[in-house]
ROBAKOL-630837 format. One record per residue (C-alpha): residue number from 0; y, z, x. Coordinates in steps of 0.001 Angstrom, whole numbers, always signed. Each point is the difference from the previous one (the first is absolute). Layout:
// ROBAKOL-630837
NUM,Y,Z,X;
...
// end
This chain:
// ROBAKOL-630837
0,-28538,+47914,+27358;
1,+1025,-2445,+2703;
2,-2643,-2467,-1162;
3,+1295,+101,-3562;
4,+3585,-661,+1001;
5,-1154,-2780,+2342;
6,-2021,-1579,-2817;
7,+2970,+328,-2349;
8,+2312,-1638,+2542;
9,-2456,-2845,+495;
10,-237,-499,-3764;
11,+3815,-79,-276;
12,+181,-2526,+2841;
13,-2576,-2184,-1751;
14,+2035,+173,-3205;
15,+3150,-952,+1909;
16,-1810,-2926,+1657;
17,-1282,-1181,-3362;
18,+3493,+268,-1510;
19,+1513,-1955,+2913;
20,-2671,-2672,-367;
21,+781,-306,-3722;
22,+3730,-275,+754;
23,-612,-2646,+2679;
24,-2223,-1945,-2386;
25,+2723,+168,-2666;
26,+2609,-1258,+2476;
27,-2287,-2888,+1013;
28,-681,-820,-3661;
29,+3728,+73,-861;
30,+764,-2298,+2954;
31,-2763,-2378,-1103;
32,+1375,-64,-3563;
33,+3553,-618,+1256;
34,-1198,-2904,+2164;
35,-1986,-1480,-2890;
36,+3034,+255,-2269;
37,+2171,-1667,+2645;
38,-2481,-2865,+362;
39,-174,-466,-3774;
40,+3804,-92,-224;
41,+167,-2556,+2840;
42,-2578,-2151,-1781;
43,+2019,+254,-3194;
44,+3112,-1185,+1826;
45,-1914,-2934,+1509;
46,-1128,-967,-3501;
47,+3476,+562,-1461;
48,+1469,-2345,+2627;
49,-2400,-2693,-1205;
50,-2109,+22,+3149;
51,-3159,+1368,-1581;
52,-1500,-3441,-586;
53,+217,-992,+3682;
54,-3241,-47,+1946;
55,-545,+2836,+2470;
56,+824,-2031,+3132;
57,+3289,-1296,-1405;
58,+1074,+3389,-1271;
59,-921,+1726,+3253;
60,+1886,-2635,+2007;
61,+3096,+448,-2157;
62,-173,+3766,+383;
63,-392,-337,+3776;
64,+3152,-2124,+81;
65,+1866,+2628,-2018;
66,-1306,+2701,+2345;
67,+1287,-1911,+3020;
68,+3493,-145,-1547;
69,+236,+3655,-992;
70,+1538,+958,+3362;
71,+3161,-1958,-944;
72,+2267,+2501,-1815;
73,+2046,-2775,-1639;
74,-3136,-1578,-1447;
75,-1240,+3372,-1266;
76,+3402,+625,-1626;
77,-188,-3410,-1746;
78,-3511,+786,-1227;
79,+1125,+3396,-1307;
80,+2964,-1539,-1821;
81,-2100,-2773,-1559;
82,-2708,+2456,-1037;
83,+2575,+2323,-1539;
84,+1570,-2866,-1952;
85,-3423,-1131,-1240;
86,-916,+3518,-1164;
87,+3402,+305,-1742;
88,-478,-3343,-1791;
89,-3462,+1039,-1180;
90,+1251,+3393,-1197;
91,+2872,-1617,-1905;
92,-2362,-2527,-1576;
93,-2346,+2791,-1114;
94,+2903,+2054,-1383;
95,+1495,-3000,-1823;
96,-3255,-606,-1852;
97,-46,+3564,-1354;
98,+1774,+1248,-3087;
99,+246,+3353,-1810;
100,-2919,+408,-2395;
101,-1505,+2655,-2266;
102,-3742,+71,-627;
103,-1360,+2134,-2821;
104,-3716,+809,-106;
105,-1921,+2135,-2467;
106,-1605,+3140,+1418;
107,-570,+1230,+3505;
108,-1056,-2597,+2543;
109,-2708,+325,+2657;
110,+927,+206,+3672;
111,-871,-3652,+671;
112,+2424,-1151,-2700;
113,+2803,+2258,+1207;
114,-517,-1209,+3576;
115,+192,-3596,-1199;
116,+3192,+664,-1967;
117,+1606,+1729,+2986;
118,-987,-2979,+2129;
119,+1830,-2276,-2431;
120,+3160,+2108,+377;
121,-230,+2386,-2946;
122,+368,+3771,-72;
123,-855,+2443,-2762;
124,+2890,+1528,-1939;
125,-1101,+3452,-1125;
126,+3017,+368,-2260;
127,-258,-3339,-1810;
128,-3796,-220,+272;
129,-133,-3604,+1206;
130,-286,-2029,+3193;
131,+3249,-1421,+1367;
132,+1072,-1842,+3095;
133,+924,-3213,+1728;
134,-2863,-2465,-201;
135,-758,-3705,-238;
136,-94,-761,-3723;
137,-3036,-2314,+57;
138,-2114,+2524,+1933;
139,+1104,+2884,-2220;
140,-628,-2068,-3147;
141,-3532,-798,+1169;
142,-652,+3709,+622;
143,+1501,+976,-3366;
144,-2140,-2559,-1832;
145,-3122,+1109,+1846;
146,+662,+3694,-676;
147,+1121,-474,-3613;
148,+3556,+1165,+638;
149,+3452,-1259,-891;
150,+2477,-1247,+2575;
151,+3769,+19,-474;
152,+2719,-1550,+2115;
153,+2911,+2358,+549;
154,+2427,-2856,+625;
155,-298,-3761,-281;
156,-1157,-1607,+3225;
157,+2983,-1125,+2036;
158,+837,-1218,+3444;
159,+511,+2966,+2342;
160,+3513,-1168,+907;
161,+896,-421,-3700;
162,-1292,+3496,-733;
163,+2079,+1485,+2801;
164,+3125,-1829,-1195;
165,-490,+967,-3650;
166,-709,+3600,+992;
167,+3220,+163,+1988;
168,+1964,-1637,-2832;
169,-1476,+2369,-2577;
170,+835,+2999,+2149;
171,+3613,-1107,+396;
172,+309,-738,-3738;
173,-1246,+3436,-1086;
174,+2677,+2351,-1261;
175,+315,+3343,+1750;
176,-862,+1894,-3176;
177,-1505,+3410,-450;
178,-3407,-1512,-586;
179,+593,-1273,-3545;
180,-1698,-3258,-816;
181,+2138,-3120,-31;
182,-2053,-1298,-2950;
183,+1015,+3001,-2112;
184,+3677,-972,+176;
185,-637,-3580,-1212;
// end
């Protein structure tokens, strides 16, 4: 009896060791993936800053100079502010190029097509049975032509500041009615 319980305890300990080894391997793998992702993001930022075409020595020298200045809190604050402004400008430029669109396709679409449409900025409307969203017209038009669909603009393309002004003016010009259409009274 004592041998059986000893053998059982040894088997349980082996299982626990194996489980701990699997968990440690998973932690190491997750850390490796996080580091790889961080390196890829850093490389993307180097390319985005226009430094990707520099030769390795020049780029490394520039990065060493930046590294030597990172102990200066004022310099780091300036870098953060400039980076934030650059990201904001890029986001505004991307948003300004997009407009509300409706894409109608016949039949159900395969996963690759739906992933592409979502990447363009569309989402599926279950109620209206079409794709809608904010997207760049030329990219959406190319996809619609390729997929045999029809693309509609929801509003004429306008400058973002003009759209905000006209939206505010339209809101202030609306009567506080009970929901009746203004066109019906005319």
